[in-house]
C-alpha positions as CSV (number, residue, x, y, z in Angstrom):
1,M,109.8,117.9,81.9
2,W,110.0,115.9,85.3
3,V,106.3,115.7,85.2
4,A,106.3,114.4,81.7
5,Q,108.8,111.8,82.6
6,V,106.9,110.7,85.5
7,H,103.7,110.4,83.4
8,R,105.4,108.3,80.8
9,F,106.8,106.1,83.6
10,R,103.4,105.6,85.0
11,S,101.9,104.8,81.7
12,M,104.6,102.3,81.1
13,V,104.0,100.6,84.4
14,L,100.4,100.5,83.7
15,C,101.0,98.9,80.3
16,L,103.2,96.3,81.8
17,G,100.5,95.6,84.5
18,V,98.0,95.0,81.8
19,V,100.3,92.7,79.9
20,A,101.2,90.8,83.1
21,L,97.4,90.5,84.0
22,S,96.5,89.2,80.5
23,C,99.4,86.6,80.7
24,F,98.0,85.6,84.2
25,L,94.5,85.2,82.9
26,R,95.7,83.2,79.9
27,V,97.8,80.8,82.2
28,S,94.8,80.4,84.5
29,A,92.4,79.6,81.7
30,H,94.3,76.4,80.8
31,A,95.7,75.2,84.3
32,I,94.4,71.9,85.7
33,E,91.6,73.1,87.8
34,V,89.7,70.2,89.4
35,H,86.9,72.6,90.5
36,P,86.9,75.6,88.3
37,T,85.4,78.9,89.7
38,A,82.3,80.5,88.0
39,A,84.7,83.2,86.5
40,Q,87.1,80.6,85.1
41,I,84.2,78.6,83.5
42,Q,82.8,81.8,81.8
43,S,86.3,82.8,80.6
44,A,86.9,79.3,79.1
45,L,83.6,79.6,77.1
46,D,84.3,83.0,76.1
47,Q,87.6,81.9,74.7
48,G,86.0,79.0,72.9
49,K,83.5,81.4,71.2
50,E,86.3,83.9,70.4
51,A,88.3,81.2,68.8
52,A,85.5,80.0,66.5
53,Q,85.2,83.6,65.5
54,R,88.9,83.9,64.6
55,G,88.6,80.5,62.6
56,M,90.9,78.7,65.3
57,A,90.6,74.9,65.4
58,P,89.2,73.5,68.7
59,D,92.3,71.4,69.3
60,S,94.1,74.7,69.9
61,F,93.0,74.3,73.6
62,Y,94.8,70.9,73.9
63,V,97.9,71.0,76.3
64,R,100.6,69.5,74.1
65,F,103.8,67.9,75.2
66,G,106.8,66.1,73.6
67,V,108.7,67.1,70.5
68,K,106.6,68.5,67.5
69,D,108.1,66.1,64.9
70,E,106.2,63.5,62.9
71,V,109.0,60.9,63.9
72,Q,109.1,61.8,67.7
73,P,106.7,60.6,70.4
74,M,104.2,63.4,71.5
75,G,100.9,63.8,73.0
76,F,98.3,66.0,74.6
77,L,96.0,66.2,77.5
78,I,92.6,68.0,78.1
79,T,91.9,69.8,81.1
80,K,88.4,70.6,82.4
81,I,89.0,74.3,81.5
82,G,90.5,73.3,78.2
83,A,87.4,70.9,77.5
84,L,85.0,73.7,78.1
85,S,86.8,75.9,75.5
86,V,86.9,73.0,72.9
87,M,83.2,72.4,73.4
88,A,82.4,76.0,73.1
89,T,84.4,76.3,70.0
90,H,82.8,73.3,68.4
91,M,79.5,74.7,69.1
92,A,80.1,78.2,68.1
93,L,81.2,77.2,64.9
94,R,77.7,75.6,64.3
95,G,75.9,78.8,65.6
96,L,75.2,77.2,68.9
97,Q,76.3,77.7,72.5
98,P,76.8,75.0,75.4
99,S,73.9,74.4,77.7
100,N,74.0,74.2,81.3
101,A,73.9,70.4,81.0
102,D,76.8,70.3,78.7
103,V,78.9,72.4,81.0
104,N,78.0,70.4,83.9
105,Q,78.8,67.2,82.1
106,V,82.3,68.4,81.6
107,L,82.7,69.9,85.3
108,E,81.4,66.6,86.8
109,S,84.2,64.5,85.1
110,T,86.3,62.6,87.5
111,T,89.1,61.8,85.2
112,M,91.6,63.6,82.7
113,L,92.3,62.3,79.3
114,I,96.0,61.9,78.1
115,N,96.5,61.1,74.3
116,T,100.0,59.9,73.3
117,V,101.4,59.1,69.8
118,I,104.3,56.7,70.0
119,L,106.3,54.9,67.3
120,G,107.5,51.6,66.4
121,N,108.3,49.1,63.5
122,T,105.5,46.6,63.4
123,P,101.8,47.2,62.7
124,N,100.8,45.8,66.1
125,F,103.5,47.2,68.2
126,A,101.0,49.4,70.4
127,V,98.8,46.4,71.2
128,D,98.5,46.1,75.3
129,S,100.5,49.3,75.7
130,Y,100.4,50.8,79.2
131,M,100.6,54.3,80.5
132,V,101.5,55.6,84.0
133,L,102.2,59.0,85.7
134,E,105.0,59.5,88.2
135,Q,105.1,62.4,90.7
136,D,107.8,62.8,93.3
137,G,108.5,59.1,93.3
138,K,104.9,58.1,93.3
139,Q,103.5,56.1,90.4
140,I,99.7,56.8,89.4
141,K,98.0,54.2,87.5
142,P,95.2,54.8,85.0
143,V,91.6,53.9,85.2
144,M,91.4,53.1,81.5
145,V,93.8,52.7,78.7
146,R,93.1,52.3,74.9
147,F,95.5,51.8,72.1
148,D,95.6,51.3,68.4
149,A,95.6,47.6,67.4
150,Q,96.7,48.4,64.0
151,A,99.3,51.3,63.7
152,N,99.3,53.6,60.8
153,R,102.4,54.1,58.5
154,S,104.7,57.0,59.5
155,V,105.9,59.7,57.3
156,V,109.2,58.0,56.8
157,W,107.8,54.4,56.0
158,P,109.4,52.1,55.0
159,K,112.3,53.6,57.1
160,S,112.4,53.5,60.8
161,P,110.3,54.2,62.7
162,R,107.8,52.6,60.2
163,F,104.6,53.0,62.2
164,K,102.8,55.4,64.6
165,A,99.9,54.6,67.0
166,K,97.8,56.2,69.7
167,V,97.8,55.3,73.3
168,V,95.2,57.0,75.3
169,A,94.6,56.8,79.0
170,S,92.4,58.5,81.7
171,F,93.6,59.1,85.2
172,N,91.4,60.0,88.2
173,Y,91.8,63.4,89.5
174,A,91.8,62.2,93.0
175,D,94.8,60.2,92.3
176,F,97.3,62.7,91.1
177,D,98.5,66.2,92.1
178,P,97.2,68.7,89.4
179,K,100.2,71.1,90.2
180,A,103.1,68.8,90.5
181,K,106.0,68.0,88.1
182,T,105.0,64.9,86.2
183,T,106.4,62.1,84.0
184,I,104.1,60.5,81.7
185,T,105.5,57.1,80.5
186,V,104.0,54.8,77.9
187,Y,105.1,51.2,77.8
188,P,104.5,49.2,74.7
189,A,104.0,45.5,75.2
190,T,106.8,45.0,72.7
191,G,109.3,46.7,75.0
192,G,110.9,50.1,75.2
193,E,109.2,53.2,76.6
194,S,108.3,56.7,75.7
195,S,108.5,59.4,78.5
196,F,107.4,63.1,78.8
197,S,108.3,65.5,81.5
198,I,105.6,68.2,82.1
199,N,105.0,70.5,85.0
200,F,101.2,70.5,85.7
201,G,101.5,73.5,87.8
202,E,102.8,75.6,84.8
203,I,100.4,74.5,82.1
204,D,99.2,77.4,80.2
């Protein structure tokens, strides 16, 4: 009986170990890796192919933040690993697979894209919006910012907030810590701000 109990205990530990390893691999697959390893690259491509086979949308590999609510600010960012999975999903859905050139183009990117959706009450409220990162008291400026010149109506229009718009920015990997606690803040030119707290080191 004691032997059977030990066997069951060992089996339980083994199962827990497999689950823990699976979770670790999943987290690693989406972390902000500036220089992904060959294993991470292949894992990202395999996940994209598997996602296509399951009928999952490519954007399932985006790292989302903010409140998932149509009348609350929100956003997502795309890591290099995530971008590889997104690309592999898109191509697998068309019966193709990424070439070495496709993969290298992603890996050689020097910037990370952050896409936000903010809300306001005038059609042009997002014009000249700006975005910054803050890490441990240090402010990181973007190398590029784009915004919707004409916002779309929100789901509660004509009630407030009446409009929603995208503000997109790119940040140099060399300028920020890819594993630090980070505040993403968007400043519309019309005033106010939308802030999001995210720990880059815990991205999964």
